[in-house]
Backbone as JSON, one array per atom type, in Angstrom:
{
  "sequence": "MARACIFPRISLLASFVTLTACAASPLPQESAQPAAATVSTVSLNVGLRQYGDDLLEDAELDEHTSVGIEFDSYSRTAPIGWELGLSYSSEDESAGGISVEVTGLELYGGVRKTWETGSGRLRPYLGGGLSALNGEIEASISGDGSDSDDDTSLGAYLHGGVRFQATDAVSLGADLRYRLGTDFDIDGLDIDSDFFQMAVTLGFSF",
  "N": [[405.16, 42.21, 5.95], [402.42, 42.25, 6.69], [401.82, 44.59, 7.49], [402.41, 46.1, 5.09], [400.18, 45.54, 3.56], [398.11, 46.84, 4.98], [397.98, 49.6, 4.47], [397.31, 49.98, 1.73], [394.5, 48.96, 2.05], [393.69, 50.96, 3.82], [393.72, 53.3, 2.41], [391.91, 52.68, 0.14], [389.7, 52.38, 1.82], [389.32, 55.03, 2.65], [389.03, 56.37, 0.18], [386.5, 55.28, -0.52], [384.75, 56.03, 1.51], [384.93, 58.93, 0.76], [383.91, 59.27, -1.72], [381.33, 58.15, -1.0], [380.55, 60.2, 0.62], [380.57, 62.26, -1.31], [378.53, 61.64, -2.98], [376.25, 61.46, -1.45], [376.03, 64.11, -0.66], [374.18, 66.97, -1.86], [374.35, 68.58, -5.05], [375.6, 71.72, -5.5], [374.11, 73.56, -7.06], [371.74, 72.27, -7.14], [370.79, 72.28, -4.4], [370.34, 74.9, -3.99], [367.88, 77.05, -3.6], [365.54, 78.19, -6.21], [364.86, 81.46, -7.08], [361.55, 82.87, -6.58], [359.6, 83.44, -9.54], [357.7, 85.44, -9.49], [356.78, 88.03, -7.38], [354.86, 89.15, -4.73], [353.31, 91.3, -2.44], [351.99, 92.33, 0.62], [351.55, 95.29, 2.4], [351.45, 96.99, 5.51], [351.16, 100.35, 6.63], [352.07, 103.36, 8.29], [352.01, 106.75, 8.62], [352.5, 110.37, 8.63], [350.71, 112.66, 7.06], [350.48, 115.53, 4.95], [348.76, 118.18, 4.31], [348.23, 120.75, 1.56], [346.49, 122.91, 1.91], [345.51, 126.25, 2.48], [343.4, 126.99, 4.18], [342.91, 124.61, 5.83], [345.39, 124.68, 7.37], [345.36, 127.11, 8.49], [343.38, 126.38, 10.25], [344.77, 124.45, 11.85], [344.39, 121.95, 11.0], [345.66, 120.4, 8.84], [347.76, 118.63, 9.29], [347.8, 115.3, 9.4], [347.17, 112.13, 10.89], [348.08, 109.06, 9.3], [347.1, 105.82, 8.07], [347.25, 102.85, 6.37], [346.9, 100.01, 3.95], [348.32, 98.23, 1.45], [348.83, 96.59, -1.83], [351.07, 94.86, -3.64], [352.57, 93.59, -6.81], [354.9, 91.99, -8.68], [356.84, 90.85, -11.42], [359.81, 88.95, -12.11], [360.75, 88.74, -14.72], [359.52, 90.68, -16.18], [359.03, 94.04, -17.07], [357.76, 95.83, -15.39], [355.57, 96.05, -12.56], [352.32, 96.16, -10.88], [350.26, 97.85, -8.45], [348.01, 98.42, -5.62], [345.97, 100.2, -3.12], [344.59, 101.16, -0.08], [343.82, 103.85, 1.78], [343.54, 105.87, 5.16], [343.09, 108.87, 6.81], [343.1, 111.38, 9.54], [342.68, 114.24, 11.48], [341.66, 116.3, 14.46], [340.48, 119.1, 15.82], [339.83, 121.17, 18.82], [337.96, 123.83, 20.42], [336.73, 126.36, 22.41], [334.14, 125.09, 22.67], [333.5, 123.8, 20.27], [333.99, 121.52, 17.88], [336.12, 120.23, 15.45], [336.41, 117.82, 12.79], [338.53, 116.48, 10.28], [338.65, 114.16, 7.76], [340.23, 111.76, 5.58], [339.54, 109.18, 3.08], [341.01, 107.14, 1.0], [341.43, 105.66, -2.1], [343.46, 103.89, -4.38], [345.51, 103.21, -7.22], [347.95, 101.59, -9.47], [350.85, 101.83, -11.58], [353.97, 100.2, -10.82], [357.61, 99.91, -10.3], [359.94, 97.74, -9.47], [363.4, 97.37, -8.08], [365.79, 95.11, -7.46], [368.66, 95.03, -5.53], [371.97, 94.17, -5.02], [372.05, 91.43, -3.01], [369.23, 91.02, -3.29], [368.01, 91.79, -1.17], [367.57, 94.6, -0.24], [365.33, 96.84, -1.9], [364.68, 99.07, -3.78], [362.04, 101.38, -5.13], [359.62, 102.66, -7.47], [356.37, 104.34, -8.22], [353.12, 105.18, -9.46], [349.83, 106.47, -10.24], [346.5, 106.52, -10.41], [343.89, 108.04, -8.21], [341.49, 108.35, -5.88], [339.95, 110.28, -3.84], [338.06, 110.62, -0.82], [336.89, 113.36, 0.97], [336.23, 114.55, 4.23], [334.36, 116.73, 6.4], [333.7, 117.32, 9.52], [331.91, 119.08, 11.94], [331.01, 119.82, 15.3], [329.03, 121.21, 17.92], [329.21, 121.83, 21.18], [326.45, 120.6, 22.92], [324.68, 121.18, 21.28], [324.48, 119.4, 18.82], [325.67, 118.09, 15.64], [327.22, 118.79, 12.43], [328.04, 117.73, 9.01], [329.98, 117.53, 6.04], [330.74, 116.26, 2.8], [333.24, 115.44, -0.03], [334.35, 114.05, -3.0], [337.22, 113.79, -4.71], [338.97, 113.3, -7.79], [342.4, 112.35, -8.79], [346.12, 112.27, -9.32], [348.84, 110.22, -8.42], [352.12, 110.12, -7.06], [354.87, 108.08, -5.84], [357.58, 106.92, -3.95], [360.17, 104.81, -2.6], [361.81, 102.62, -0.18], [362.44, 99.11, 0.2], [363.28, 96.77, 2.92], [364.48, 93.41, 2.96], [364.0, 91.75, 5.48], [363.56, 89.1, 6.17], [362.89, 86.29, 3.69], [360.12, 86.67, 3.68], [359.24, 88.81, 5.28], [359.4, 92.41, 5.62], [360.64, 95.87, 6.14], [360.4, 99.11, 5.64], [360.2, 102.4, 4.18], [358.51, 105.1, 2.85], [357.93, 107.78, 0.55], [355.4, 110.15, -0.65], [353.27, 111.73, -2.91], [350.36, 113.14, -3.75], [348.55, 114.73, -6.26], [346.47, 117.17, -8.2], [342.89, 117.72, -8.11], [340.34, 119.64, -6.28], [338.65, 119.78, -3.22], [335.13, 120.5, -2.58], [333.63, 121.49, 0.04], [331.1, 122.06, 1.63], [330.66, 124.44, 0.34], [333.25, 125.27, 0.61], [336.27, 125.88, -0.96], [338.84, 123.29, -1.14], [342.02, 122.5, -1.1], [343.02, 119.23, -2.37], [345.47, 118.2, -2.54], [348.2, 116.36, -1.23], [351.25, 115.72, 0.6], [353.05, 112.93, 1.8], [354.76, 111.11, 4.46], [355.83, 107.88, 5.44], [356.25, 104.72, 7.36], [356.6, 101.41, 6.6], [355.42, 97.98, 6.89], [355.94, 94.84, 5.52], [354.77, 91.91, 3.91], [355.48, 89.17, 2.1], [354.92, 87.03, -0.42]],
  "CA": [[404.14, 41.91, 5.02], [400.86, 42.58, 7.09], [401.93, 46.16, 7.49], [402.2, 46.49, 3.81], [398.8, 45.2, 3.17], [397.14, 47.69, 5.6], [398.23, 50.79, 3.95], [396.17, 50.12, 0.67], [393.21, 48.96, 2.63], [393.23, 52.26, 4.45], [393.72, 54.12, 1.05], [390.63, 52.27, -0.45], [388.54, 52.96, 2.56], [389.06, 56.41, 2.67], [388.43, 56.84, -1.11], [385.07, 54.77, -0.44], [384.22, 57.06, 2.18], [384.91, 60.18, 0.21], [383.01, 59.07, -2.76], [380.05, 58.12, -0.61], [379.92, 61.45, 1.15], [380.11, 63.17, -2.35], [377.37, 61.04, -3.64], [375.13, 61.59, -0.4], [375.75, 65.61, -0.71], [373.52, 67.53, -3.14], [375.12, 69.49, -5.72], [375.25, 73.26, -5.06], [373.0, 74.03, -7.8], [370.53, 71.34, -6.8], [370.49, 72.49, -3.02], [369.86, 76.29, -3.75], [366.27, 77.24, -4.0], [365.43, 79.09, -7.23], [363.91, 82.55, -6.64], [360.23, 82.92, -7.24], [359.28, 84.18, -10.66], [356.67, 86.78, -9.22], [356.77, 88.46, -5.9], [353.44, 89.7, -4.3], [353.49, 91.84, -1.0], [351.11, 93.03, 1.31], [352.04, 95.99, 3.17], [350.75, 98.05, 6.26], [351.8, 101.65, 6.54], [351.66, 104.29, 8.99], [352.65, 108.03, 8.55], [352.04, 111.48, 8.58], [350.12, 113.32, 5.97], [350.46, 117.05, 4.95], [347.76, 118.73, 3.16], [348.69, 122.08, 1.34], [345.44, 123.9, 1.76], [345.56, 127.25, 3.46], [342.23, 127.09, 5.32], [343.05, 123.66, 6.78], [346.65, 125.02, 7.89], [345.16, 128.33, 9.75], [342.59, 125.81, 11.43], [345.68, 123.61, 12.34], [343.79, 120.77, 10.54], [346.46, 120.05, 7.72], [348.55, 117.39, 9.6], [347.0, 113.97, 9.55], [347.91, 110.86, 10.9], [347.44, 108.23, 8.1], [347.1, 104.43, 7.98], [346.8, 102.13, 5.04], [347.28, 98.94, 3.45], [348.78, 98.0, 0.02], [349.1, 95.25, -2.44], [351.98, 94.99, -5.23], [353.04, 92.64, -7.46], [355.72, 92.22, -9.83], [357.55, 89.67, -11.89], [361.21, 89.31, -12.26], [360.77, 88.62, -16.01], [358.76, 91.75, -16.62], [359.88, 95.49, -16.79], [357.05, 96.83, -14.46], [354.35, 95.46, -11.8], [351.3, 97.17, -10.37], [349.93, 98.41, -6.98], [346.42, 98.81, -5.14], [346.14, 100.6, -1.94], [343.61, 101.76, 0.69], [344.42, 104.78, 3.45], [342.78, 106.48, 5.94], [343.74, 109.75, 7.77], [342.39, 111.98, 10.3], [343.02, 115.22, 12.19], [340.61, 116.87, 14.8], [340.7, 120.36, 16.69], [338.65, 121.55, 19.77], [338.04, 125.2, 20.74], [335.58, 127.13, 22.37], [333.0, 124.15, 22.64], [333.37, 123.58, 19.02], [335.25, 120.37, 17.71], [335.98, 120.03, 14.14], [337.35, 116.81, 12.46], [338.6, 116.18, 8.97], [339.12, 112.77, 7.48], [340.32, 111.33, 4.21], [339.65, 108.0, 2.85], [341.77, 107.11, -0.47], [341.56, 104.24, -2.95], [344.4, 104.4, -5.56], [346.28, 102.08, -8.01], [348.7, 102.02, -10.61], [352.09, 100.8, -11.88], [355.12, 100.28, -9.97], [358.66, 99.47, -10.9], [360.91, 97.53, -8.24], [364.68, 96.95, -8.37], [366.55, 94.19, -6.52], [369.94, 95.35, -5.73], [372.78, 93.3, -4.53], [371.63, 89.93, -2.88], [367.94, 91.23, -3.42], [367.47, 92.36, 0.26], [367.31, 95.8, -0.63], [364.58, 96.69, -3.01], [363.96, 100.39, -3.88], [360.83, 101.42, -6.1], [358.93, 103.88, -7.87], [355.23, 104.12, -8.61], [352.29, 106.08, -9.54], [348.58, 106.16, -11.02], [345.2, 107.26, -10.16], [343.83, 108.18, -6.94], [340.32, 108.61, -5.44], [340.15, 110.64, -2.35], [336.97, 111.58, -0.27], [337.34, 114.12, 2.28], [335.0, 114.97, 4.99], [334.61, 117.81, 7.59], [332.43, 117.25, 10.78], [331.83, 120.23, 13.08], [330.13, 119.6, 16.39], [328.91, 122.28, 18.98], [328.73, 121.16, 22.57], [324.98, 120.66, 23.46], [323.79, 121.65, 19.86], [324.63, 118.68, 17.62], [326.83, 118.24, 14.85], [326.85, 118.74, 10.88], [329.05, 117.51, 8.34], [329.63, 117.45, 4.39], [332.03, 115.52, 2.31], [333.41, 115.61, -1.47], [335.37, 113.15, -3.57], [338.12, 114.21, -5.88], [339.86, 112.23, -8.7], [343.65, 112.97, -9.06], [347.04, 111.38, -9.58], [349.51, 110.47, -7.32], [353.5, 109.59, -7.49], [355.62, 107.68, -4.72], [358.8, 106.27, -3.94], [360.73, 104.28, -1.32], [362.84, 101.45, -0.28], [362.16, 98.0, 1.3], [364.47, 95.77, 3.14], [363.81, 92.38, 3.35], [364.57, 91.12, 6.87], [363.65, 87.66, 5.78], [362.22, 86.26, 2.47], [358.81, 86.89, 3.88], [359.24, 90.11, 6.14], [360.06, 93.53, 5.29], [360.77, 96.93, 6.67], [360.52, 100.21, 4.49], [359.97, 104.04, 4.2], [357.62, 105.66, 1.61], [357.34, 109.14, 0.37], [354.03, 110.09, -1.63], [352.63, 113.09, -3.23], [349.05, 113.33, -4.34], [347.97, 116.2, -6.82], [345.06, 117.06, -8.96], [341.93, 118.42, -7.76], [340.16, 120.07, -4.87], [337.37, 119.45, -2.61], [333.96, 121.25, -2.42], [332.96, 120.91, 1.02], [330.0, 122.94, 2.42], [331.09, 125.69, -0.01], [334.72, 125.81, 0.8], [337.12, 125.13, -1.96], [339.84, 123.15, -0.2], [343.01, 121.9, -1.93], [343.15, 118.14, -1.76], [346.82, 117.61, -2.69], [348.96, 116.14, -0.11], [352.71, 114.96, 0.77], [353.09, 111.72, 2.9], [356.01, 110.26, 4.81], [355.44, 106.65, 6.26], [356.9, 103.44, 7.38], [355.98, 100.23, 6.04], [355.74, 96.62, 7.33], [355.34, 94.01, 4.4], [354.6, 90.53, 4.07], [355.7, 88.66, 0.99], [354.65, 85.73, -0.7]],
  "C": [[402.63, 42.43, 5.32], [400.5, 43.92, 7.04], [401.46, 46.55, 6.04], [400.82, 46.51, 3.26], [397.89, 46.2, 3.86], [397.01, 48.95, 5.03], [397.24, 51.01, 2.87], [395.07, 49.93, 1.02], [392.55, 50.27, 3.2], [393.03, 53.23, 3.57], [392.28, 53.83, 0.51], [389.6, 52.71, 0.45], [388.23, 54.32, 2.66], [388.56, 56.8, 1.14], [387.03, 56.54, -1.15], [384.43, 55.92, 0.37], [383.76, 58.51, 1.67], [383.85, 60.41, -0.81], [381.46, 58.79, -2.31], [379.55, 59.4, -0.19], [379.67, 62.49, -0.15], [378.8, 62.77, -2.87], [376.1, 61.26, -2.45], [374.71, 63.38, -0.34], [375.38, 66.17, -1.99], [374.56, 68.23, -3.71], [374.61, 71.1, -5.33], [374.02, 73.79, -5.83], [371.56, 73.59, -7.73], [369.96, 71.82, -5.3], [369.86, 74.1, -3.16], [368.56, 76.33, -4.32], [365.97, 78.51, -4.96], [364.45, 80.24, -6.58], [362.51, 82.51, -7.54], [360.11, 83.98, -8.38], [358.64, 85.65, -10.42], [356.9, 86.92, -7.67], [355.75, 89.61, -5.63], [353.87, 90.15, -2.67], [352.29, 92.8, -0.53], [351.67, 94.05, 2.38], [351.04, 97.02, 4.23], [351.59, 99.37, 6.41], [351.22, 102.38, 7.43], [352.65, 105.65, 8.84], [352.07, 109.13, 8.81], [351.8, 112.26, 7.33], [349.7, 114.87, 6.11], [349.7, 117.64, 3.94], [348.33, 120.05, 3.16], [347.7, 123.13, 1.34], [345.76, 124.96, 3.05], [344.48, 127.25, 4.7], [342.59, 125.87, 6.39], [344.59, 124.25, 7.77], [346.19, 126.08, 8.87], [344.13, 127.63, 10.57], [343.49, 124.7, 11.91], [344.99, 121.98, 12.13], [344.56, 120.21, 9.18], [347.28, 118.89, 7.96], [347.89, 116.48, 9.96], [347.75, 112.94, 10.03], [347.2, 109.92, 9.96], [347.83, 106.74, 8.5], [346.61, 103.81, 6.77], [347.35, 100.84, 5.01], [347.39, 98.79, 2.1], [349.4, 96.82, -0.44], [349.88, 95.78, -3.44], [352.31, 93.88, -5.48], [353.88, 92.89, -8.38], [356.45, 90.97, -10.29], [358.89, 89.94, -12.41], [361.43, 89.23, -13.78], [360.12, 89.87, -16.58], [359.27, 93.03, -16.37], [359.07, 96.12, -15.69], [355.95, 95.69, -13.86], [353.34, 96.44, -11.59], [351.1, 97.12, -8.84], [348.44, 98.69, -6.83], [346.55, 99.25, -3.68], [344.69, 101.33, -1.45], [344.28, 102.6, 1.76], [343.48, 105.54, 3.97], [343.47, 107.66, 6.82], [342.66, 110.57, 8.45], [343.08, 112.9, 10.98], [341.72, 115.73, 12.81], [341.24, 118.21, 15.81], [339.66, 120.69, 17.72], [338.97, 122.86, 20.27], [336.73, 125.9, 21.13], [334.16, 126.27, 22.51], [332.85, 123.68, 21.31], [334.54, 122.57, 18.59], [334.86, 120.12, 16.01], [337.0, 118.99, 13.88], [337.27, 116.63, 10.88], [339.1, 114.79, 8.63], [339.21, 112.52, 5.9], [340.42, 109.8, 3.97], [340.06, 107.86, 1.09], [341.72, 105.59, -1.04], [342.35, 104.77, -4.15], [344.92, 103.0, -6.06], [347.08, 102.64, -9.32], [349.85, 101.25, -10.82], [353.15, 100.99, -10.88], [356.36, 99.52, -10.56], [359.51, 98.99, -9.56], [362.1, 97.15, -8.77], [365.18, 96.07, -7.18], [367.82, 94.42, -6.76], [370.71, 94.24, -4.93], [372.35, 91.82, -4.2], [370.02, 90.03, -2.79], [367.33, 91.44, -2.26], [366.73, 93.82, 0.19], [366.61, 96.27, -2.02], [363.81, 98.16, -3.15], [362.93, 100.33, -5.01], [360.41, 102.56, -6.39], [357.57, 103.51, -8.37], [354.31, 105.13, -8.84], [351.04, 105.78, -10.52], [347.56, 107.23, -10.56], [344.69, 107.17, -8.73], [342.27, 108.79, -6.73], [340.05, 108.85, -4.01], [338.77, 111.21, -1.97], [337.35, 111.99, 1.07], [336.16, 114.58, 2.88], [335.18, 115.98, 6.2], [333.46, 117.64, 8.59], [332.65, 118.06, 11.86], [330.54, 119.97, 14.0], [330.0, 120.76, 17.57], [328.21, 121.53, 20.21], [327.34, 121.69, 22.84], [324.09, 121.13, 22.34], [324.04, 120.98, 18.6], [325.66, 118.88, 16.85], [326.34, 118.34, 13.34], [328.14, 118.3, 10.3], [328.75, 117.35, 6.88], [331.04, 116.86, 4.0], [332.0, 115.72, 0.62], [334.29, 114.51, -1.7], [336.03, 113.57, -4.8], [339.09, 112.93, -6.52], [341.36, 113.11, -9.0], [344.78, 112.01, -9.36], [347.98, 111.46, -8.29], [350.96, 109.68, -7.66], [354.12, 109.09, -5.91], [356.78, 106.76, -4.94], [359.39, 105.72, -2.92], [361.64, 103.12, -1.52], [362.18, 100.52, 0.58], [363.12, 97.04, 1.45], [363.89, 94.6, 3.59], [364.6, 91.67, 4.53], [364.55, 89.69, 6.67], [363.17, 87.64, 4.33], [360.92, 86.71, 2.61], [358.34, 88.24, 4.59], [359.9, 91.15, 5.68], [359.97, 94.96, 5.91], [360.85, 98.02, 5.68], [360.2, 101.48, 4.97], [359.29, 104.39, 2.75], [357.37, 107.14, 1.61], [356.41, 109.19, -0.96], [353.81, 111.53, -1.66], [351.34, 112.66, -4.1], [348.8, 114.71, -5.2], [346.93, 115.99, -7.91], [344.1, 118.04, -8.78], [341.49, 118.84, -6.56], [338.9, 119.59, -4.47], [336.19, 120.66, -2.63], [333.26, 120.98, -1.5], [332.33, 122.26, 1.71], [330.33, 124.4, 1.87], [332.43, 126.27, -0.05], [335.49, 125.18, -0.3], [338.45, 124.78, -1.19], [340.62, 122.14, -1.16], [343.15, 120.34, -1.32], [344.48, 117.5, -1.99], [347.52, 117.31, -1.43], [350.35, 115.5, -0.13], [352.5, 114.1, 1.92], [354.45, 111.07, 3.36], [355.44, 109.07, 5.55], [356.38, 105.66, 6.28], [356.2, 102.27, 7.15], [356.37, 99.04, 6.7], [355.01, 95.74, 6.27], [355.66, 92.67, 4.67], [354.4, 89.7, 2.6], [355.47, 87.24, 0.96], [354.8, 85.22, -2.27]]
}
């Protein structure tokens, strides 16, 4: 008789433990964090910039190391986002006591479309807009000082790439960029200001 009473009690206790565990455990839809409606990212980029000008190529001043910072933002509920960036590039050559340095400082901004594929970790994008690029050439002769001249050109740019979200906040990526439009007039020289750029990116999203 005692044994017969034990089994219902064990069964009742097991049911109570199960119900308590279920009540204490959050429901799946409550525990999942909803995705933010807006994604904003600050990216640092380092790359190689290739100018298409023949004079710069002849002087071996057409391949620049470039660094930049870029901000982009998009809403998951909107068809398109926007971006704004600042970049700097430089290259120098020396021969026969003469040193020449060519630099470029660019401010650009435009629209950007980002896609979130799969789990959202892989995010390809396309962007484009307007670019203001200031180019400067500085020449110095050993023992005889230096001289420089600069010009600013307005043009357009197109770029695309992919960003991989290593975490929700940190991403690594690659970017291809092309600038087109106008020329520089520097010290009487007509210099093509178009360039092609390849860069790697490190992004911080919030």
